[in-house]
C-alpha positions, 0 to 999 in steps of 0.5 A: 615531707608535705605537711599541710597542717591538717589532721586526717579523720582525727588520727593522732600523730606521734613525732620523731626527730632524726639527726642524720649528722649523728654518727649513730642515727636513732629516731627519738620520740618527742612531744608534738607541737599540738601537745601530743605527748611523746610515744613511750615504747613498747608502743601499741596500735591496733586496726581500730586505733591507727596512728600516724608517725611523723619523722622529722629528719634533718641534717646540716652537712650531708646529701642523705638518702635513707630508708626507715626501718620499723621493727614490729611485733604482733603476738608471736609474729615479728618483722621489720618494715622498710619504709621509703619514698615508694621504692626509692630512699628518702632524700634530705639535703643539708642546709650547708649545701643549699643555695638560697635565692630571693626575688628582688621585685625592684630589680626584677631578678633573683638575688643569691642570699647567704646561707642561714643555719635553720637547725637548732 
């Protein structure tokens, strides 16, 4: 995900947390950092009132590849939309699997750093 911290045309965004380490992965709605309240379902949008859903997927332990499935209804019609990174799945790598390096300006080299757990 690329987050520039900018809004786009006044669109409201709804935030969802996904813990990929849970045995049963479910998106949980939460309030946004900007004070936007959590979404309550059933949730309604329209062509004149679109919204952006921000999904915050996290993991400590896996190299996860996944798609999001968005179930929807419109009148008598219903379906499921599969969302990914184009045709590919999204990918999230756990903090336990990453190697961290910091540039040491005095030595003019990259120095391996200990892994810091950034997941609450």
